[in-house]
C-alpha positions in Angstrom: 10.3 -9.7 -10.7 13.7 -10.5 -8.9 17.2 -9.2 -9.3 17.8 -11.4 -12.3 14.8 -10.3 -14.3 15.0 -6.6 -13.5 18.1 -6.0 -15.6 16.4 -7.7 -18.6 13.4 -5.5 -18.2 15.7 -2.5 -18.2 17.1 -3.7 -21.5 13.6 -3.7 -22.9 13.1 0.0 -22.1 16.6 1.1 -22.7 15.8 2.7 -26.0 13.4 5.1 -24.2 15.6 5.6 -21.2 18.8 6.5 -22.8 18.0 7.2 -26.4 18.9 10.6 -28.0 16.5 13.5 -28.1 15.6 13.8 -31.8 14.6 17.1 -33.2 13.7 16.5 -36.9 11.1 13.8 -37.3 8.7 14.3 -40.3 5.8 14.3 -37.8 7.2 17.4 -36.2 5.8 19.9 -38.7 2.3 18.6 -38.2 2.6 19.3 -34.5 4.1 22.7 -34.7 0.9 24.4 -33.8 0.1 22.1 -30.8 -0.4 23.8 -27.4 2.4 23.6 -24.8 2.3 21.1 -22.0 -1.1 20.9 -20.4 -1.3 21.2 -16.6 -4.0 20.3 -14.1 -5.4 22.6 -11.4 -3.0 24.1 -8.8 -2.9 22.5 -5.4 -0.8 23.2 -2.3 2.3 20.9 -1.9 5.3 20.5 0.3 7.2 17.5 1.9 4.9 17.6 5.0 1.9 17.2 2.8 3.5 14.2 1.1 4.4 12.6 4.5 0.8 13.0 5.6 -0.4 11.5 2.4 1.8 8.4 2.8 0.7 8.0 6.4 -3.0 8.1 5.5 -2.4 5.7 2.6 -0.8 3.2 5.0 -4.0 3.1 7.1 -5.9 1.5 4.2 -5.4 -1.9 2.4 -3.1 -1.9 -0.6 -4.7 -1.3 -4.0 -2.7 -2.6 -7.0 -2.2 -0.1 -9.8 -4.8 0.1 -12.5 -3.3 -0.7 -15.9 -5.1 1.2 -18.6 -5.1 0.1 -22.2 -2.9 -2.9 -21.5 -3.6 -4.3 -25.0 -2.1 -1.2 -26.6 0.9 -1.1 -24.2 1.7 -4.8 -25.1 2.4 -3.6 -28.6 5.1 -1.2 -27.4 7.9 -3.8 -27.3 11.6 -3.1 -27.6 11.4 -2.4 -31.4 8.5 0.0 -31.1 10.0 1.7 -28.0 13.0 2.6 -30.2 10.7 4.8 -32.3 9.4 6.8 -29.3 11.1 10.0 -28.3 10.0 12.8 -26.1 9.9 16.1 -28.0 12.7 18.5 -26.9 10.4 21.5 -27.3 8.0 20.0 -24.7 10.6 19.5 -22.0 9.9 20.7 -18.5 12.2 23.7 -18.0 13.6 23.4 -21.6 16.9 24.8 -22.8 16.9 28.5 -22.5 14.8 28.6 -19.4 17.8 29.1 -17.2 17.3 25.8 -15.3 20.3 23.5 -15.4 18.5 20.2 -16.1 15.7 19.9 -18.7 13.2 17.1 -17.8 11.8 14.6 -20.2 8.9 12.2 -19.5 8.9 8.5 -20.4 6.1 6.9 -22.4 4.6 3.6 -20.9 5.1 0.4 -22.8 5.1 -3.4 -22.5 7.9 -3.4 -19.9 6.6 -0.4 -17.9 2.8 -0.4 -17.9 2.0 1.0 -14.5 1.5 4.8 -14.7 3.2 7.3 -12.4 1.6 10.7 -12.0 4.0 13.6 -12.7 3.5 17.0 -11.1 5.4 20.2 -11.7 6.1 22.4 -8.6 5.9 26.1 -8.8 6.4 27.9 -5.4 4.1 26.4 -2.7 1.8 24.7 -5.3 2.0 21.9 -7.8 0.1 21.0 -11.0 -0.2 17.6 -12.7 1.3 17.2 -16.2 -1.4 15.9 -18.5 -0.5 13.1 -20.9 -0.9 13.9 -24.6 0.4 12.1 -27.7 1.6 15.5 -28.9 4.4 15.3 -26.3 6.1 12.5 -28.2 7.5 11.7 -31.6 6.4 8.2 -32.6 8.5 7.7 -35.7 7.1 4.9 -37.9 4.8 3.6 -35.1 1.7 5.2 -36.7 -0.9 3.5 -34.4 0.5 5.3 -31.4 -0.5 8.7 -32.6 -4.1 8.0 -31.7 -3.5 6.9 -28.1 -6.0 7.9 -25.5 -5.2 10.9 -23.2 -5.4 8.9 -20.0 -2.6 6.4 -20.7 -0.2 8.3 -18.4 3.6 8.3 -18.0 6.0 5.7 -16.8 8.7 7.9 -15.4 11.1 10.7 -16.3 14.7 11.6 -16.8 17.0 14.6 -16.2 19.0 15.7 -19.2 22.5 17.1 -19.3 22.2 20.8 -20.0 22.5 21.4 -23.7 23.2 17.8 -24.4 21.3 15.0 -26.2 21.6 12.4 -23.4 20.4 12.0 -19.8 22.2 11.5 -16.5 19.4 10.4 -14.1 16.3 8.3 -14.8 13.3 7.1 -12.7 11.3 4.3 -14.3 9.8 1.0 -13.2 8.7 0.1 -9.6 11.0 2.4 -7.4 14.1 2.0 -9.5 16.3 4.9 -10.5 19.9 5.2 -11.7 22.5 7.7 -12.8 25.2 7.6 -15.5 27.5 9.0 -12.8 30.7 10.9 -12.9 32.0 9.0 -15.9 28.7 9.2 -17.9 28.0 5.5 -18.3 25.0 3.7 -16.9 25.5 0.6 -14.8 24.0 -0.4 -11.5 20.6 0.7 -10.2 19.2 2.0 -6.9 15.8 1.5 -5.4 13.7 3.3 -2.8 13.5 0.2 -0.5 13.8 -3.6 -0.8 11.1 -5.7 0.9 11.9 -9.3 1.9 14.5 -9.7 -0.8 15.6 -13.2 -1.6 13.0 -14.7 0.7 10.6 -16.0 -1.9 8.1 -13.3 -0.7 9.9 -10.3 -2.2 7.7 -7.2 -3.0 8.4 -4.4 -5.4 6.7 -1.2 -4.0 6.5 1.5 -6.7 6.7 5.2 -7.0 3.1 6.1 -7.9 3.6 9.9 -8.2 6.4 12.4 -8.6 6.6 16.1 -7.8 9.5 17.8 -9.6 10.7 21.2 -8.6 12.2 23.7 -11.0 15.9 22.6 -11.3 18.3 24.9 -9.6 15.9 26.8 -7.4 16.5 24.9 -4.1 20.0 26.0 -3.1 21.2 25.0 -6.6 19.7 21.5 -6.3 16.8 19.9 -8.2 14.2 18.7 -5.7 12.2 15.5 -6.6 9.5 14.3 -4.3 8.0 10.8 -4.7 5.1 8.8 -3.1 5.8 5.1 -2.6 3.1 2.4 -2.3 3.3 -1.3 -1.9 1.6 -4.3 -0.2 3.6 -3.9 3.0 4.5 -0.2 3.3 4.1 3.3 2.0 6.7 6.1 1.9 7.4 9.7 1.2 10.8 10.6 -0.4 12.5 13.9 -0.9 15.5 13.7 -3.3 17.8 16.7 -3.8 19.9 16.3 -6.9 23.2 18.2 -6.9 23.7 20.6 -9.8 27.5 20.2 -9.9 29.5 17.9 -12.1 29.5 15.0 -9.5 26.1 13.4 -9.3 25.1 13.3 -5.6 21.6 12.7 -4.3 20.5 13.7 -0.8 17.6 11.4 0.1 15.2 11.9 3.0 12.7 9.0 3.4 9.7 8.4 5.8 8.3 4.9 5.7 5.0 3.6 7.1 4.5 -0.1 7.4 1.1 -1.9 6.7 2.5 -5.3 7.6 5.5 -6.8 9.5 8.6 -7.0 7.2 11.2 -9.6 7.9 13.9 -8.0 5.8 13.6 -4.3 5.1 16.4 -3.1 2.8 17.3 0.6 3.2 19.2 2.4 0.4 19.3 -0.8 -1.8 21.6 -1.1 -4.8 21.3 -3.7 -7.5 24.3 -4.6 -9.8 25.9 -7.3 -12.0 28.9 -9.4 -11.3 29.7 -12.4 -13.5 33.5 -12.8 -13.3 36.7 -11.0 -12.6 40.3 -11.9 -11.8 39.6 -14.2 -8.9 36.9 -16.3 -10.6 38.0 -15.9 -14.3 37.6 -19.6 -14.9 33.8 -19.1 -14.7 33.9 -16.7 -17.6 32.9 -18.5 -20.8 32.5 -15.1 -22.6 35.4 -13.6 -24.6 35.7 -10.6 -22.3 38.6 -10.8 -19.8 36.2 -9.6 -17.1 32.5 -8.8 -16.9 30.9 -6.8 -14.1 29.2 -3.5 -13.3 30.7 -3.7 -9.8 33.6 -5.8 -8.4 33.2 -5.4 -4.7 31.3 -4.2 -1.6 33.0 -1.5 0.4 32.1 -0.9 4.1 33.0 1.9 6.5 31.8 0.6 9.8 30.6 2.5 12.8 33.8 1.4 14.6 36.0 2.9 11.9 37.1 -0.2 10.1 37.3 -0.1 6.3 36.4 -3.4 4.6 36.6 -4.6 1.0 34.6 -7.7 0.0 35.1 -9.0 -3.6 31.9 -10.1 -5.3 31.1 -13.7 -6.3 28.9 -15.4 -8.9 27.9 -18.4 -6.7 26.2 -21.6 -7.8 23.2 -20.9 -5.5 22.0 -17.7 -3.8 24.2 -16.6 -0.9 23.4 -13.9 1.7 26.1 -12.3 3.8 25.4 -10.0 6.7 27.9 -7.6 8.1 26.7 -6.6 11.6 27.2 -3.0 12.6 25.9 0.0 14.5 25.6 3.4 13.0 27.6 2.7 9.9 29.6 5.5 8.3 28.9 4.2 4.8 28.8 1.3 2.3 28.7 0.9 -1.5 29.0 -1.3 -4.5 32.2 -0.1 -6.3 33.8 -0.6 -9.7 37.5 -0.4 -8.8 38.9 -2.0 -12.0 39.1 1.1 -14.4 41.3 -0.2 -17.2 39.7 -0.7 -20.6 42.1 -3.7 -21.2 40.4 -5.6 -18.5 37.1 -5.6 -20.4 37.9 -4.9 -24.0 34.4 -3.6 -24.7 34.2 -0.4 -26.7 30.3 -0.5 -26.7 29.4 -1.1 -23.1 32.4 0.5 -21.4 32.4 -1.4 -18.2 35.5 0.5 -17.0 33.3 3.6 -16.8 30.4 2.1 -14.8 29.6 4.2 -11.7 30.5 3.3 -8.1 27.7 4.1 -5.7 28.4 5.0 -2.1 25.7 5.4 0.6 26.5 7.8 3.4 24.0 7.9 6.4 23.3 11.5 7.6 21.6 10.3 10.8 22.4 7.4 13.2 20.9 4.3 11.8 21.3 2.2 15.0 21.9 -1.5 15.1 21.6 -3.7 12.0 23.6 -5.1 9.2 24.7 -4.4 5.7 23.5 -7.4 3.8 24.9 -8.6 0.5 22.9 -10.9 -1.8 24.8 -12.8 -4.5 22.8 -14.8 -7.0 24.0 -17.0 -9.9 24.1 -15.6 -13.4 25.2 -16.9 -16.8 25.7 -13.7 -18.7 26.0 -9.9 -18.3 22.3 -9.1 -18.8 21.2 -10.0 -15.3 21.3 -8.0 -12.0 22.5 -10.7 -9.7 24.0 -8.6 -6.9 22.2 -6.5 -4.2 23.4 -4.6 -1.1 21.4 -2.7 1.5 21.1 -1.8 5.2 18.8 -3.9 7.3 17.7 -2.6 10.7 18.0 -5.1 13.6 14.9 -7.4 14.0 11.7 -7.5 12.0 9.9 -4.2 11.3 6.5 -4.4 12.9 3.2 -3.3 11.3 2.3 0.3 12.0 5.9 1.4 12.3 7.2 4.8 11.2 10.9 4.9 10.1 13.0 7.8 8.9 16.3 7.5 7.0 18.4 10.3 5.6 21.5 9.6 3.5 23.6 10.8 0.6 24.0 8.7 -2.5 27.1 9.3 -4.5 27.4 8.2 -8.2 31.2 8.6 -8.7 34.2 6.9 -10.2 35.4 6.1 -6.6 34.1 6.3 -3.1 33.8 10.0 -1.9 35.8 9.4 1.3 38.6 6.9 0.4 40.2 5.1 3.3 43.5 6.6 4.7 44.8 3.0 4.8 45.9 1.3 1.5 43.1 -0.4 -0.4 42.7 -3.6 -2.3 43.3 -3.3 -6.1 43.2 -7.0 -7.1 42.2 -10.5 -5.8 43.5 -13.6 -7.5 43.0 -17.3 -6.7 44.9 -20.3 -8.0 46.4 -23.7 -7.1 48.4 -23.8 -3.8 51.9 -24.8 -3.3 55.1 -23.8 -5.2 56.0 -24.2 -8.9 58.3 -27.1 -9.5 57.2 -29.0 -6.4 54.4 -31.5 -5.8 51.2 -29.5 -5.3 49.5 -30.2 -1.9 46.0 -31.6 -2.3 42.9 -29.5 -1.5 45.0 -26.3 -1.4 44.2 -22.9 -2.9 46.5 -19.9 -3.2 45.1 -16.4 -2.6 46.9 -13.3 -3.8 45.7 -9.9 -2.7 47.3 -6.7 -3.9 47.1 -3.4 -1.9 48.1 0.1 -2.8 48.1 3.4 -1.0 50.2 6.1 0.7 50.4 4.1 4.0 52.7 1.6 2.2 54.9 4.1 0.4 58.6 3.9 1.5 58.3 0.6 3.2 60.6 -2.3 2.1 60.7 -6.0 2.7 63.1 -5.4 5.5 60.7 -3.2 7.5 58.7 -6.0 9.1 55.4 -5.6 7.3 53.2 -8.5 8.6 50.4 -10.4 6.9 47.5 -11.0 9.2 45.2 -13.9 7.8 42.4 -15.8 9.4 39.9 -18.4 8.2 36.6 -19.7 9.7 37.6 -23.3 8.6 40.7 -24.9 7.1 44.4 -24.1 7.6 46.4 -21.0 6.6 49.9 -21.7 5.3 52.8 -19.9 3.7 51.5 -16.4 4.3 53.8 -13.7 3.1 53.8 -10.0 2.3 56.2 -8.4 -0.2 56.3 -5.2 -2.4 55.5 -5.8 -6.1 58.6 -4.8 -8.1 58.1 -1.7 -10.3 54.9 -0.6 -8.6 53.6 1.1 -5.4 51.7 -2.1 -4.6 52.2 -4.7 -1.9 51.1 -8.3 -2.3 49.8 -10.5 0.5 49.8 -14.2 -0.6 48.8 -17.3 1.4 47.6 -20.9 0.9 44.4 -22.2 2.3 44.1 -25.9 3.0 40.4 -26.4 2.3 38.3 -28.5 4.6 34.7 -29.5 3.8 32.4 -28.1 1.2 30.7 -25.3 3.1 31.6 -21.6 2.5 34.8 -20.5 4.2 35.1 -16.8 5.3 38.6 -15.4 4.9 40.0 -12.2 6.4 43.4 -10.5 5.9 45.2 -7.2 6.1 48.8 -5.9 6.4 50.2 -4.6 9.7 53.3 -2.7 10.7 54.4 -2.2 14.3 51.0 -3.2 15.6 49.0 -0.8 13.4 47.0 -1.7 10.3 48.4 -0.4 7.0 45.5 -1.5 4.8 41.7 -1.9 4.7 40.5 -5.3 5.7 40.0 -7.8 2.8 37.1 -10.2 3.4 36.2 -13.0 1.1 33.8 -15.9 1.0 35.4 -18.9 -0.6 33.0 -21.4 -2.0 34.5 -24.9 -2.3 33.3 -26.9 -5.3 33.4 -30.2 -3.4 
């Protein structure tokens, strides 16, 4: 499975992942006398136990998951999955228990066959939650009521307190995602990315979860997870904040079985088809279509960077070299409904996700992968941190970071930021247009620009790796707080051209740095 197919698989299980919790199916009465959730025997558990388990697992060859009753799971396609709902009276820590987030479990199906063991933590011990058909309402899918008791679960979700919808889900490989501050699902996160876009990509999976009682760990919900894959294992501790802004504090310990050429830490996967700057690629009726419109970087040297996303004709990989980065993320900056005109998918409410390292990560790069797409159902964008050099077999690596699922980045730059990128033909209206010339228009806004006028000597600073820059100018946009930097690029050749620009005043930068990879069409 690659970035493209992952989003389509999510669509297949969406009915289970985000469907409402139903409380009045006809089958409910027949189950009224069923016993509560069945738990296995108690066993000691803490994060150190999990780290030791992951380390021991890495010393043995990888064993693929055993898929039980695959012929039954193949029948649980999209239409059947719509019928399946976890029973609200069987939630872990249900409403009325005092815990802020009830937990519901996911049923396996055609698109999520590999089971994940689920444990419930109580104090220093944990007990496994046992599968039973009595935990689910199956609607009209009568054959599912006789499922075997060893079919397992495919993941789980945390529910809004007192609500019928969820805000955080774990399901499929090591994927998880939150509906964020604006309560709308969009991009996804993963535990790690292994050799992404190399033709040898692996998808290690969470094989087991240990869920602590929500709200008991300093107000947070603690989730532990065991990761296993052909090239590595890992132990993860995820603290989910209990306030209104979804923030995950993630501690990970990784153990490698094999050498990994490209290890992606804190990976994010999103969709970008077209926006203002490449709107001519959009054959759909929406003015814009994307879950994220740019990659934001806060470098270890203190520079703030904005890189608009592309939908290239072939896969492109960009590496932003750094040491001890302060943060990075895939953001959705366009927040106007009019730019999407979609009152079902609400792209203007898709979360922005920001990664904030909590320990020094050393030398490496933030890498951006952009793949071609032809519609909005494909995840064609990925971003993650890659440590310098290949990771050798037998290595132990530790990473700690916060992951914010917000409307905007949690620590906005003090300098003005980019609000729009547009590209058109070069030259001036009413005059012959110069050949092979493109015009770039970049709008900035922010307090650092307030009060400045066209007479104050604001300078555009523009560079290109190839070609010639002409007619660069910076002017305030009438009737707004924005400033506009416009320039022409005389294109040379057919290879990608990296562009860089910002606004400067009296030698000091006023704005974040805009980076863009222009892809000539030949």
